[in-house]
N, CA, C and O atoms as a printed pandas DataFrame, in Angstrom:
     atom_number atom_name residue_name chain_id  residue_number  x_coord  y_coord  z_coord
0              1         N          ILE        A               1    0.809   -1.207   -0.051
1              2        CA          ILE        A               1    0.051   -0.091    0.028
2              3         C          ILE        A               1    0.872    1.187    0.078
3              4         O          ILE        A               1    0.528    2.131   -0.634
4              5         N          LEU        A               2    1.916    1.280    0.859
5              6        CA          LEU        A               2    2.691    2.570    0.904
6              7         C          LEU        A               2    3.534    2.606   -0.375
7              8         O          LEU        A               2    3.662    3.689   -0.946
8              9         N          GLU        A               3    4.086    1.569   -0.841
9             10        CA          GLU        A               3    4.759    1.716   -2.303
10            11         C          GLU        A               3    3.697    2.177   -3.389
11            12         O          GLU        A               3    3.984    3.117   -4.131
12            13         N          ARG        A               4    2.508    1.546   -3.490
13            14        CA          ARG        A               4    1.743    2.111   -4.409
14            15         C          ARG        A               4    1.284    3.601   -4.197
15            16         O          ARG        A               4    1.005    4.241   -5.211
16            17         N          ALA        A               5    1.197    4.124   -3.137
17            18        CA          ALA        A               5    1.088    5.505   -2.709
18            19         C          ALA        A               5    2.334    6.428   -2.983
19            20         O          ALA        A               5    2.291    7.648   -2.820
20            21         N          GLY        A               6    3.428    5.757   -3.406
21            22        CA          GLY        A               6    4.523    6.602   -3.735
22            23         C          GLY        A               6    5.263    6.997   -2.535
23            24         O          GLY        A               6    6.052    7.941   -2.573
24            25         N          LEU        A               7    5.032    6.276   -1.404
25            26        CA          LEU        A               7    5.663    6.603   -0.114
26            27         C          LEU        A               7    6.876    5.779    0.022
27            28         O          LEU        A               7    6.782    4.630   -0.410
28            29         N          ALA        A               8    8.060    6.165    0.569
29            30        CA          ALA        A               8    9.145    5.365    0.877
30            31         C          ALA        A               8    8.965    4.589    2.079
31            32         O          ALA        A               8    8.354    4.982    3.073
32            33         N          MET        A               9    9.627    3.264    1.918
33            34        CA          MET        A               9    9.482    2.455    2.922
34            35         C          MET        A               9   10.762    1.475    3.055
35            36         O          MET        A               9   11.441    1.263    2.051
36            37         N          ILE        A              10   11.042    0.969    4.101
37            38        CA          ILE        A              10   12.244    0.145    4.311
38            39         C          ILE        A              10   11.640   -1.204    5.090
39            40         O          ILE        A              10   10.867   -1.011    6.028
40            41         N          GLU        A              11   11.919   -2.295    4.782
41            42        CA          GLU        A              11   11.563   -3.580    5.438
42            43         C          GLU        A              11   12.838   -4.067    6.241
43            44         O          GLU        A              11   13.946   -4.099    5.707
44            45         N          SER        A              12   12.661   -4.372    7.306
45            46        CA          SER        A              12   13.859   -4.784    8.205
46            47         C          SER        A              12   13.386   -6.066    8.841
47            48         O          SER        A              12   12.231   -6.319    9.182
48            49         N          ASP        A              13   14.559   -6.915    8.963
49            50        CA          ASP        A              13   14.333   -8.252    9.822
50            51         C          ASP        A              13   14.491   -7.849   11.243
51            52         O          ASP        A              13   15.319   -7.042   11.666
52            53         N          LEU        A              14   13.551   -8.541   11.973
53            54        CA          LEU        A              14   13.587   -8.355   13.349
54            55         C          LEU        A              14   13.637   -9.665   14.113
55            56         O          LEU        A              14   13.119  -10.636   13.560
56            57         N          ILE        A              15   14.159   -9.817   15.245
57            58        CA          ILE        A              15   14.154  -11.047   16.058
58            59         C          ILE        A              15   13.292  -10.995   17.172
59            60         O          ILE        A              15   13.371   -9.963   17.838
60            61         N          GLY        A              16   12.433  -11.914   17.563
61            62        CA          GLY        A              16   11.563  -11.767   18.513
62            63         C          GLY        A              16   11.863  -12.578   19.748
63            64         O          GLY        A              16   11.900  -13.798   19.587
64            65         N          ILE        A              17   12.079  -12.108   20.930
65            66        CA          ILE        A              17   12.604  -12.778   22.168
66            67         C          ILE        A              17   11.438  -12.801   23.365
67            68         O          ILE        A              17   10.817  -11.814   23.759
68            69         N          GLU        A              18   11.312  -14.023   23.794
69            70        CA          GLU        A              18   10.389  -13.979   24.903
70            71         C          GLU        A              18   11.181  -13.677   26.177
71            72         O          GLU        A              18   12.230  -14.301   26.333
72            73         N          LEU        A              19   10.811  -12.811   27.087
73            74        CA          LEU        A              19   11.614  -12.220   28.107
74            75         C          LEU        A              19   11.397  -13.405   29.263
75            76         O          LEU        A              19   10.307  -13.897   29.554
76            77         N          PRO        A              20   12.552  -13.714   29.795
77            78        CA          PRO        A              20   12.422  -14.633   31.034
78            79         C          PRO        A              20   11.787  -14.037   32.177
79            80         O          PRO        A              20   11.652  -12.822   32.317
80            81         N          ASP        A              21   11.347  -15.028   33.100
81            82        CA          ASP        A              21   10.917  -14.412   34.413
82            83         C          ASP        A              21   11.991  -13.941   35.192
83            84         O          ASP        A              21   13.138  -14.216   34.839
84            85         N          GLY        A              22   11.766  -13.219   36.279
85            86        CA          GLY        A              22   12.884  -12.771   37.110
86            87         C          GLY        A              22   13.201  -11.247   37.023
87            88         O          GLY        A              22   12.439  -10.466   36.453
88            89         N          SER        A              23   14.239  -10.908   37.552
89            90        CA          SER        A              23   14.572   -9.375   37.770
90            91         C          SER        A              23   15.280   -9.092   36.401
91            92         O          SER        A              23   16.023   -9.899   35.842
92            93         N          GLN        A              24   14.980   -7.927   35.960
93            94        CA          GLN        A              24   15.468   -7.166   34.682
94            95         C          GLN        A              24   15.556   -8.157   33.675
95            96         O          GLN        A              24   16.688   -8.512   33.347
96            97         N          PRO        A              25   14.561   -8.678   33.117
97            98        CA          PRO        A              25   14.735   -9.702   31.909
98            99         C          PRO        A              25   15.447   -8.985   30.683
99           100         O          PRO        A              25   16.347   -9.531   30.045
100          101         N          LEU        A              26   14.931   -7.630   30.394
101          102        CA          LEU        A              26   15.489   -7.041   29.374
102          103         C          LEU        A              26   17.037   -6.786   29.336
103          104         O          LEU        A              26   17.744   -6.905   28.336
104          105         N          LEU        A              27   17.439   -6.421   30.568
105          106        CA          LEU        A              27   18.862   -6.251   30.763
106          107         C          LEU        A              27   19.482   -7.640   30.524
107          108         O          LEU        A              27   20.542   -7.585   29.900
108          109         N          GLN        A              28   19.085   -8.827   30.863
109          110        CA          GLN        A              28   19.752   -9.987   30.513
110          111         C          GLN        A              28   19.823  -10.195   29.006
111          112         O          GLN        A              28   20.858  -10.632   28.501
112          113         N          VAL        A              29   18.881   -9.932   28.361
113          114        CA          VAL        A              29   18.985   -9.912   26.750
114          115         C          VAL        A              29   19.938   -8.984   26.232
115          116         O          VAL        A              29   20.615   -9.295   25.252
116          117         N          CYS        A              30   20.065   -7.824   26.817
117          118        CA          CYS        A              30   20.950   -6.703   26.494
118          119         C          CYS        A              30   22.310   -7.136   26.620
119          120         O          CYS        A              30   23.104   -7.026   25.685
120          121         N          THR        A              31   22.647   -7.676   27.849
121          122        CA          THR        A              31   24.022   -8.124   28.325
122          123         C          THR        A              31   24.505   -9.276   27.439
123          124         O          THR        A              31   25.637   -9.295   26.957
124          125         N          ALA        A              32   23.599  -10.227   27.252
125          126        CA          ALA        A              32   23.971  -11.315   26.333
126          127         C          ALA        A              32   24.453  -10.583   24.913
127          128         O          ALA        A              32   25.621  -10.803   24.596
128          129         N          LEU        A              33   23.902   -9.989   24.295
129          130        CA          LEU        A              33   23.964   -9.122   23.025
130          131         C          LEU        A              33   25.341   -8.377   23.183
131          132         O          LEU        A              33   26.186   -8.481   22.295
132          133         N          LEU        A              34   25.572   -7.616   24.327
133          134        CA          LEU        A              34   26.653   -6.847   24.378
134          135         C          LEU        A              34   28.011   -7.783   24.449
135          136         O          LEU        A              34   29.087   -7.478   23.935
136          137         N          GLN        A              35   27.741   -8.958   25.178
137          138        CA          GLN        A              35   28.952   -9.744   25.358
138          139         C          GLN        A              35   29.388  -10.298   24.014
139          140         O          GLN        A              35   30.553  -10.636   23.805
140          141         N          ALA        A              36   28.362  -10.388   23.054
141          142        CA          ALA        A              36   28.773  -11.021   21.696
142          143         C          ALA        A              36   29.047   -9.687   20.690
143          144         O          ALA        A              36   29.002   -9.913   19.481
144          145         N          GLU        A              37   29.288   -8.505   21.075
145          146        CA          GLU        A              37   29.419   -7.298   20.468
146          147         C          GLU        A              37   28.425   -7.183   19.245
147          148         O          GLU        A              37   28.777   -6.899   18.100
148          149         N          ILE        A              38   27.068   -7.457   19.675
149          150        CA          ILE        A              38   26.041   -7.250   18.674
150          151         C          ILE        A              38   25.258   -5.884   19.121
151          152         O          ILE        A              38   24.878   -5.708   20.278
152          153         N          ASN        A              39   25.077   -5.007   18.143
153          154        CA          ASN        A              39   24.376   -3.801   18.351
154          155         C          ASN        A              39   22.872   -3.815   18.314
155          156         O          ASN        A              39   22.301   -4.393   17.389
156          157         N          ILE        A              40   22.281   -3.283   19.154
157          158        CA          ILE        A              40   20.677   -3.131   18.956
158          159         C          ILE        A              40   20.428   -1.915   18.307
159          160         O          ILE        A              40   20.855   -0.853   18.762
160          161         N          VAL        A              41   19.715   -1.995   17.192
161          162        CA          VAL        A              41   19.375   -0.744   16.440
162          163         C          VAL        A              41   18.051   -0.189   16.890
163          164         O          VAL        A              41   17.905    1.018   17.087
164          165         N          GLN        A              42   17.241   -0.927   17.028
165          166        CA          GLN        A              42   15.969   -0.594   17.483
166          167         C          GLN        A              42   15.318   -1.607   18.356
167          168         O          GLN        A              42   15.740   -2.759   18.264
168          169         N          ALA        A              43   14.325   -1.343   19.214
169          170        CA          ALA        A              43   13.560   -2.206   20.019
170          171         C          ALA        A              43   12.132   -1.917   20.116
171          172         O          ALA        A              43   11.711   -0.762   20.055
172          173         N          TYR        A              44   11.364   -2.951   20.268
173          174        CA          TYR        A              44    9.895   -2.702   20.125
174          175         C          TYR        A              44    9.212   -3.770   21.214
175          176         O          TYR        A              44    9.352   -4.992   21.157
176          177         N          PRO        A              45    8.448   -3.046   22.212
177          178        CA          PRO        A              45    7.794   -4.167   23.092
178          179         C          PRO        A              45    6.549   -4.655   22.226
179          180         O          PRO        A              45    5.987   -3.971   21.371
180          181         N          LEU        A              46    6.230   -5.902   22.577
181          182        CA          LEU        A              46    5.117   -6.602   21.801
182          183         C          LEU        A              46    3.928   -6.529   22.782
183          184         O          LEU        A              46    4.012   -6.862   23.964
184          185         N          ILE        A              47    2.895   -6.098   22.227
185          186        CA          ILE        A              47    1.696   -6.187   23.005
186          187         C          ILE        A              47    1.078   -7.555   23.377
187          188         O          ILE        A              47    0.704   -7.837   24.515
188          189         N          VAL        A              48    1.010   -8.349   22.343
189          190        CA          VAL        A              48    0.575   -9.610   22.437
190          191         C          VAL        A              48    1.665  -10.425   23.194
191          192         O          VAL        A              48    2.850  -10.415   22.858
192          193         N          ARG        A              49    1.175  -11.121   24.225
193          194        CA          ARG        A              49    2.173  -11.831   25.041
194          195         C          ARG        A              49    2.205  -13.268   24.869
195          196         O          ARG        A              49    1.551  -13.981   25.631
196          197         N          PRO        A              50    2.963  -13.795   23.861
197          198        CA          PRO        A              50    3.082  -15.293   23.720
198          199         C          PRO        A              50    3.342  -15.966   24.955
199          200         O          PRO        A              50    4.179  -15.611   25.785
200          201         N          HIS        A              51    2.547  -16.999   25.036
201          202        CA          HIS        A              51    2.669  -17.936   26.196
202          203         C          HIS        A              51    2.556  -17.245   27.617
203          204         O          HIS        A              51    3.017  -17.699   28.664
204          205         N          GLY        A              52    1.872  -16.085   27.459
205          206        CA          GLY        A              52    1.585  -15.399   28.760
206          207         C          GLY        A              52    2.782  -14.462   29.233
207          208         O          GLY        A              52    2.633  -13.704   30.191
208          209         N          ASN        A              53    4.059  -14.551   28.472
209          210        CA          ASN        A              53    5.166  -13.800   28.903
210          211         C          ASN        A              53    5.422  -12.562   28.059
211          212         O          ASN        A              53    4.971  -12.491   26.915
212          213         N          ALA        A              54    6.113  -11.620   28.586
213          214        CA          ALA        A              54    6.395  -10.376   27.942
214          215         C          ALA        A              54    7.452  -10.686   26.956
215          216         O          ALA        A              54    8.291  -11.553   27.202
216          217         N          ALA        A              55    7.449   -9.981   25.792
217          218        CA          ALA        A              55    8.343  -10.190   24.671
218          219         C          ALA        A              55    8.805   -8.849   24.022
219          220         O          ALA        A              55    8.196   -7.790   24.174
220          221         N          VAL        A              56    9.838   -8.986   23.350
221          222        CA          VAL        A              56   10.347   -7.719   22.599
222          223         C          VAL        A              56   10.770   -8.300   21.202
223          224         O          VAL        A              56   11.067   -9.474   20.982
224          225         N          ALA        A              57   10.743   -7.263   20.294
225          226        CA          ALA        A              57   11.216   -7.482   18.838
226          227         C          ALA        A              57   12.391   -6.675   18.930
227          228         O          ALA        A              57   12.295   -5.588   19.501
228          229         N          LEU        A              58   13.590   -7.079   18.410
229          230        CA          LEU        A              58   14.750   -6.267   18.251
230          231         C          LEU        A              58   15.386   -6.290   16.728
231          232         O          LEU        A              58   15.491   -7.302   16.035
232          233         N          MET        A              59   15.788   -4.945   16.355
233          234        CA          MET        A              59   16.444   -5.040   15.101
234          235         C          MET        A              59   17.922   -4.805   15.540
235          236         O          MET        A              59   18.327   -3.915   16.288
236          237         N          VAL        A              60   18.623   -5.753   14.944
237          238        CA          VAL        A              60   20.081   -5.934   15.482
238          239         C          VAL        A              60   20.963   -5.825   14.162
239          240         O          VAL        A              60   20.517   -6.001   13.029
240          241         N          ASP        A              61   22.209   -5.526   14.458
241          242        CA          ASP        A              61   23.168   -5.278   13.234
242          243         C          ASP        A              61   23.581   -6.811   12.631
243          244         O          ASP        A              61   24.144   -6.906   11.540
244          245         N          ASN        A              62   23.280   -7.879   13.368
245          246        CA          ASN        A              62   23.644   -9.122   12.963
246          247         C          ASN        A              62   22.686  -10.228   13.480
247          248         O          ASN        A              62   22.989  -10.970   14.414
248          249         N          PRO        A              63   21.479  -10.291   12.793
249          250        CA          PRO        A              63   20.436  -11.090   13.353
250          251         C          PRO        A              63   20.760  -12.551   13.441
251          252         O          PRO        A              63   20.312  -13.175   14.403
252          253         N          ASP        A              64   21.514  -13.188   12.511
253          254        CA          ASP        A              64   22.041  -14.551   12.635
254          255         C          ASP        A              64   22.770  -14.990   13.945
255          256         O          ASP        A              64   22.500  -16.004   14.590
256          257         N          LEU        A              65   23.768  -14.037   14.248
257          258        CA          LEU        A              65   24.604  -14.108   15.291
258          259         C          LEU        A              65   23.729  -13.821   16.698
259          260         O          LEU        A              65   23.900  -14.458   17.737
260          261         N          ALA        A              66   22.963  -12.962   16.557
261          262        CA          ALA        A              66   22.142  -12.621   17.721
262          263         C          ALA        A              66   21.179  -13.768   18.154
263          264         O          ALA        A              66   20.988  -14.025   19.342
264          265         N          MET        A              67   20.633  -14.386   17.220
265          266        CA          MET        A              67   19.697  -15.483   17.512
266          267         C          MET        A              67   20.538  -16.708   18.026
267          268         O          MET        A              67   20.140  -17.445   18.928
268          269         N          GLU        A              68   21.637  -16.847   17.426
269          270        CA          GLU        A              68   22.482  -18.004   17.804
270          271         C          GLU        A              68   23.100  -17.695   19.183
271          272         O          GLU        A              68   23.349  -18.666   19.897
272          273         N          THR        A              69   23.372  -16.471   19.636
273          274        CA          THR        A              69   23.995  -16.180   20.974
274          275         C          THR        A              69   22.841  -16.319   22.030
275          276         O          THR        A              69   23.062  -16.928   23.077
276          277         N          LEU        A              70   21.640  -15.777   21.775
277          278        CA          LEU        A              70   20.477  -15.715   22.550
278          279         C          LEU        A              70   20.112  -17.218   22.729
279          280         O          LEU        A              70   19.857  -17.552   23.886
280          281         N          ASN        A              71   20.048  -18.158   21.782
281          282        CA          ASN        A              71   19.586  -19.473   21.988
282          283         C          ASN        A              71   20.700  -20.195   22.749
283          284         O          ASN        A              71   20.358  -21.145   23.453
284          285         N          ALA        A              72   21.952  -19.868   22.692
285          286        CA          ALA        A              72   22.969  -20.502   23.510
286          287         C          ALA        A              72   22.862  -20.100   24.906
287          288         O          ALA        A              72   23.288  -20.857   25.778
288          289         N          LYS        A              73   22.298  -18.908   25.220
289          290        CA          LYS        A              73   22.178  -18.473   26.541
290          291         C          LYS        A              73   21.083  -18.934   27.166
291          292         O          LYS        A              73   20.937  -18.774   28.377
292          293         N          GLY        A              74   20.033  -19.668   26.274
293          294        CA          GLY        A              74   18.720  -20.180   27.015
294          295         C          GLY        A              74   17.521  -19.241   26.707
295          296         O          GLY        A              74   16.428  -19.464   27.230
296          297         N          PHE        A              75   17.695  -18.292   25.944
297          298        CA          PHE        A              75   16.425  -17.552   25.587
298          299         C          PHE        A              75   15.724  -18.161   24.538
299          300         O          PHE        A              75   16.254  -18.915   23.722
300          301         N          THR        A              76   14.326  -17.788   24.547
301          302        CA          THR        A              76   13.495  -18.451   23.613
302          303         C          THR        A              76   13.010  -17.367   22.659
303          304         O          THR        A              76   12.485  -16.295   22.961
304          305         N          MET        A              77   13.295  -17.869   21.402
305          306        CA          MET        A              77   12.867  -17.029   20.206
306          307         C          MET        A              77   11.509  -17.168   19.880
307          308         O          MET        A              77   11.035  -18.304   19.902
308          309         N          ILE        A              78   10.718  -16.104   19.548
309          310        CA          ILE        A              78    9.421  -16.306   19.005
310          311         C          ILE        A              78    9.204  -15.887   17.547
311          312         O          ILE        A              78    9.965  -15.097   16.987
312          313         N          THR        A              79    8.219  -16.402   16.994
313          314        CA          THR        A              79    7.892  -16.108   15.552
314          315         C          THR        A              79    6.693  -15.513   15.253
315          316         O          THR        A              79    5.915  -15.380   16.197
316          317         N          GLU        A              80    6.343  -15.114   14.146
317          318        CA          GLU        A              80    4.961  -14.514   13.730
318          319         C          GLU        A              80    3.958  -15.361   14.132
319          320         O          GLU        A              80    2.919  -14.871   14.575
320          321         N          GLY        A              81    4.095  -16.557   14.052
321          322        CA          GLY        A              81    3.120  -17.640   14.597
322          323         C          GLY        A              81    2.630  -17.545   16.020
323          324         O          GLY        A              81    1.455  -17.658   16.369
324          325         N          ASP        A              82    3.854  -17.284   16.940
325          326        CA          ASP        A              82    3.591  -17.347   18.255
326          327         C          ASP        A              82    2.549  -15.910   18.599
327          328         O          ASP        A              82    1.892  -15.888   19.640
328          329         N          LEU        A              83    2.504  -14.851   17.689
329          330        CA          LEU        A              83    1.833  -13.653   18.013
330          331         C          LEU        A              83    0.445  -13.877   17.433
331          332         O          LEU        A              83   -0.356  -12.980   17.696
332          333         N          ALA        A              84    0.031  -14.806   16.759
333          334        CA          ALA        A              84   -1.247  -14.947   16.241
334          335         C          ALA        A              84   -2.241  -15.074   17.427
335          336         O          ALA        A              84   -2.047  -15.811   18.394
336          337         N          LEU        A              85   -3.367  -14.245   17.244
337          338        CA          LEU        A              85   -4.374  -14.255   18.196
338          339         C          LEU        A              85   -5.241  -15.279   17.982
339          340         O          LEU        A              85   -5.676  -15.409   16.837
340          341         N          ASP        A              86   -5.646  -16.162   18.972
341          342        CA          ASP        A              86   -6.823  -17.131   18.877
342          343         C          ASP        A              86   -8.112  -16.511   18.723
343          344         O          ASP        A              86   -8.403  -15.583   19.477
344          345         N          ASP        A              87   -8.958  -16.918   17.806
345          346        CA          ASP        A              87  -10.391  -16.338   17.764
346          347         C          ASP        A              87  -11.261  -16.985   18.819
347          348         O          ASP        A              87  -12.439  -16.650   18.938
């Protein structure tokens, strides 16, 4: 729709992360990425709470390494399917 209207747009890859229970879960995610020298470009809180837990979508400078790093640290990645609302 935006392109047809002649408006500029950029599509970006995001990674979805389910935030763990406990104290300062976003800090835990940021620390893991910092240790791997991965830059966070943008962060978006997700209103839909997959599995009842808080989640964020992050744009990072190296999505593949970020997902590998976060998986290795025990974080749960989420997909678009996890965000689908049940009717």
